[in-house]
Each structure stands twice: as C-alpha cells, then as structure tokens.
C-alpha positions in Angstrom: 0.8 3.5 13.8 4.0 3.9 15.9 5.8 1.6 13.5 5.4 4.0 10.6 9.2 4.2 9.9 9.3 0.4 9.8 6.4 0.3 7.4 7.7 2.9 5.0 11.1 1.1 5.0 9.4 -2.3 4.2 7.7 -0.6 1.2 11.2 -0.4 -0.3 10.5 2.8 -2.2 11.8 3.2 -5.8 11.0 5.1 -8.9 9.0 3.2 -11.4 7.0 1.6 -8.6 3.3 1.7 -7.8 2.2 1.3 -4.2 -1.4 0.5 -3.3 -2.6 1.1 0.2 -5.5 -1.3 0.5 -8.1 0.1 2.9 -6.2 3.3 3.3 -8.4 4.9 5.9 -7.2 8.5 6.3 -4.0 7.7 4.4 -1.5 7.8 7.3 0.8 5.3 5.6 0.5 6.4 2.0 1.1 10.1 2.9 4.1 9.3 5.0 5.6 7.1 2.2 4.8 9.8 -0.4 6.7 12.3 1.8 9.7 10.0 2.0 9.7 9.5 -1.7 9.5 13.2 -2.3 12.5 13.8 0.0 14.4 11.1 -1.9 13.3 12.6 -5.3 11.7 9.3 -6.3 9.0 9.0 -9.0 6.9 6.5 -7.0 3.2 6.4 -7.6 0.9 6.0 -4.6 -2.7 4.8 -4.8 -4.9 4.8 -1.8 -7.8 2.4 -2.1 -10.7 3.2 0.2 -14.4 2.6 -0.2 -15.6 5.0 2.6 -16.7 8.3 1.2 -15.9 10.4 4.3 -12.3 9.0 4.5 -11.8 9.7 0.8 -12.8 13.3 1.4 -10.2 13.6 4.2 -7.5 12.1 1.9 -8.4 14.4 -1.0 -7.9 17.4 1.3 -4.6 15.9 2.5 -3.5 15.3 -1.1 -4.1 19.0 -2.0 -1.8 20.0 0.8 0.9 17.4 0.2 4.2 18.3 -1.5 4.0 15.0 -3.5 0.3 15.2 -4.2 0.9 14.8 -8.0 2.0 11.2 -7.3 -0.9 10.3 -5.0 -4.2 9.0 -6.3 -7.3 8.4 -4.2 -9.3 5.5 -5.6 -12.9 5.0 -4.3 -13.2 1.3 -4.8 -13.8 -2.0 -3.1 -10.4 -3.5 -2.4 -11.7 -7.0 -3.0 -13.2 -6.5 -6.5 -11.1 -3.8 -8.1 -8.9 -4.9 -11.0 -5.6 -3.3 -10.0 -4.0 -4.1 -13.3 -5.8 -1.0 -14.7 -3.4 1.1 -12.7 -0.1 -0.7 -13.3 2.0 0.4 -16.3 4.1 -2.2 -18.0 7.5 -2.7 -16.3 6.4 -1.2 -13.0 7.2 -2.8 -9.7 4.1 -3.2 -7.6 3.7 -3.2 -3.8 0.4 -3.7 -1.9 0.3 -2.5 1.7 -2.4 -3.6 4.0 -3.3 -3.2 7.6 -6.6 -5.1 7.8 -8.4 -7.5 10.0 -6.8 -11.0 10.1 -9.9 -12.5 8.5 -9.2 -10.5 5.4 -5.5 -11.0 4.8 -5.8 -14.3 3.0 -8.7 -13.3 0.7 -6.8 -10.1 -0.2 -3.6 -12.1 -0.9 -5.7 -14.5 -3.0 -7.1 -11.7 -5.1 -3.5 -10.2 -5.6 -2.1 -13.6 -6.6 -5.0 -14.1 -9.1 -3.8 -10.9 -10.9 -0.7 -12.9 -12.0 1.6 -9.9 -11.8 4.8 -10.2 -9.8 4.4 -8.1 -6.7 5.2 -7.6 -3.1 2.7 -7.6 -0.2 3.5 -5.7 3.0 1.1 -6.5 5.9 1.2 -4.7 9.2 0.4 -6.5 12.4 -1.3 -9.5 10.9 0.5 -12.2 8.9 -0.9 -13.6 5.7 -1.2 -17.2 6.9 -1.4 -18.7 3.4 2.0 -17.2 2.4 5.5 -17.6 3.7 7.0 -14.3 4.8 10.0 -13.1 2.8 10.9 -10.9 5.8 9.6 -9.9 9.2 10.5 -6.9 11.1 9.4 -6.4 14.7 8.6 -2.9 16.2 5.7 -2.4 18.4 4.1 -4.9 16.1 5.4 -6.9 13.2 5.7 -5.9 9.5 5.5 -8.9 7.2 6.8 -8.8 3.6 5.8 -11.4 0.9 6.9 -11.9 -2.7 4.2 -13.2 -5.0 
C-alpha cells in the first residue's frame, strides 16, 4: 500500500518484540518492517501468517533474499484458529498487523483478546469496530492502533 511508511511507523518497532502479519499475502508489510528493523539494528521477530500455499512460496523466496531473513518466519496457518502464544516468548511485546476485510476485523480482534496477552493491534484501512482506537493516522487511508 502507498501508506507503507505510516504502517511501519504504527508498528512501533522495538527489540524484544514479535510482530504478526495476519493474512500476510506476499509479505509487503512484513518485509518492509523487517528492512526498517534491520537498518535500526533491532532484534524484532516477524511472523507472516498466511494460509495460501502459493503466497507462502513467494514469501519464502523473498525471505531467502532479505537481509533480515533470520528474523522472519513464514507460518502456514489459519489466522482464526492458530494459537499465537506458541510463538511469543515470555516478556516479549506483541503486535498484530492486519489488512483484512471489514467483516473479519472484529472476529480477529476477539481471537486476539481471548489469548489474554497484552498486545497491540494495528489495522490498515478498516477499523476494529468493537475496540476504541488508541491512535489513528490518516494517509491515503487510515491506520488504526489498539491496545488490548
């Protein structure tokens, strides 16, 4: 998306952080954020969650060519049923990024809240109607940040 710099800024990159890209597609956001973390010498972990086999192959190839590939994981999983706690080390800050259909923002937020782990949700374009935004940034479209 044209708002890629706004999105990566909203992810608030830090070391000791795990960022999940839910429904990562070809990984546009996760690879841009991983590049930024690499430039800032951050030890941020990135996990692209995508169920589509072909899109996962594309991301695997991109990961092999990425300077920060060691910190990128491609997870072939259903973003609605996967237990993300398996990938979150103790004491790690967690951020979930999503750019999904507005019909799915609330169900995804509900599944994240059910994990009972303090986290941040960053949603591009579509707000999570069941949550109150912690911040909103307008570019071509809006980027919404939620603390849960």
